[in-house]
C-alpha positions in Angstrom: 0.0 0.0 0.0 1.3 3.4 -0.9 1.9 6.0 1.9 0.0 8.5 -0.2 -3.2 6.3 -0.6 -6.3 7.7 1.0 -8.9 4.9 0.5 -11.8 6.6 2.2 -11.3 10.1 0.6 -13.3 11.4 -2.3 -12.9 15.0 -3.5 -15.8 17.4 -3.7 -15.6 17.4 -7.5 -15.8 13.6 -7.5 -18.8 13.6 -5.2 -20.5 16.3 -7.3 -20.0 14.3 -10.5 -21.2 11.1 -8.9 -24.4 12.8 -7.6 -25.0 14.5 -10.9 -24.8 11.2 -12.8 -27.2 9.7 -10.3 -29.7 12.6 -10.7 -29.4 12.7 -14.5 -28.7 9.2 -15.9 -29.3 10.4 -19.5 -26.3 12.9 -19.2 -23.7 10.5 -20.5 -25.8 9.6 -23.6 -26.2 13.4 -24.3 -22.5 13.9 -24.0 -21.8 11.1 -26.5 -24.4 12.5 -28.9 -22.9 16.0 -28.6 -19.4 14.7 -29.3 -20.6 12.7 -32.3 -22.3 15.9 -33.6 -19.2 18.0 -33.5 -16.1 15.8 -33.5 -16.7 12.2 -34.7 -16.5 12.8 -38.4 -15.4 10.6 -41.3 -12.0 11.9 -42.6 -11.7 12.3 -46.4 -8.0 11.5 -47.0 -8.1 12.3 -50.7 -9.3 15.8 -50.1 -6.6 16.3 -47.4 -3.9 15.1 -49.9 -5.2 17.5 -52.6 -5.2 20.4 -50.2 -1.6 19.6 -49.1 -0.5 19.5 -52.8 -2.3 22.7 -53.6 -0.6 24.6 -50.7 1.5 27.6 -51.8 4.6 28.2 -49.6 4.5 31.4 -47.6 7.2 34.0 -48.2 9.6 34.6 -45.3 8.4 38.1 -44.7 4.7 38.3 -45.5 4.3 42.0 -45.9 7.2 42.5 -48.3 6.2 43.6 -51.8 7.5 42.1 -55.1 9.2 45.4 -56.1 
């Protein structure tokens, strides 16, 4: 057993989240649905490769004119 282990201690944040999940059991399903809506997308690798090939290199000093 570690000297730093506190087996009977739970933080206020952990207690809050545990109680919140008990009060709202649909919360985790809503989180998964929200993540799927914004982040879980299919990646189009062909479009990414085309964009990388079409990229124009930036000049070392952006504001310099071609004069």
